[in-house]
C-alpha positions, 0 to 999 in steps of 0.5 A: 655702803661701808659694810665688809663681808664680815658685817654682811655675814653677821647681819645674815646670821642675826636675821636667821636667828631672829626669824627662827626665834619668831617661828619657835615662839609662834609655835609655842604660842599656838600650842597654847592658843595664844596669838602672836602679834608683832608691832612694827615701829618705824624709825623716825627717818621713815616717817620724815623720809620725803623731807630728808630726801629733799634735803639730801638727794644723794640718799635716793638710793636707799630703800628706807622701808627695806627692813620693815617690808622684809619683816612684813614678808616673813610674817606673811609667809609664816602666818604671824600677825602684825601692826605696821605703825607707819601709816598711823604715825605718818598721820601725826608727823606734824606732832611731837611724836619723836624726841628731836635728839634721838629716835625714840618716841615721845609719850605722845608718840607712845600714846599713838601707838598704844591706842592703835594697838588697842584698836587692833586688839579690840577689832580681833577680839583679843582684849579679854 
């Protein structure tokens, strides 16, 4: 809403640098036969967006998944594997997966992520 042109330019530059770094990292790992896997962790608001909208309908114009979906699109375009944790964490949203005073995962939330990552790696035969 309140972003000026300078901020938008800085965001675009940062995005390009991050994407270049990921492509460079993937190339380096590929040369060493190592697979890059991104773990996409949602912000707390993504998990509880329906509740937020119910209480704040004026936020309906916000695409809360824009950044995550952009990263997924970039990863797909560059053959980078990823684990999108939105669905897994959403299954546990009635549990204490985030601290109430900030956006960090609780130990329980981190355990859910760790188990999902392990299952993915085991399924892909990457646990050796």
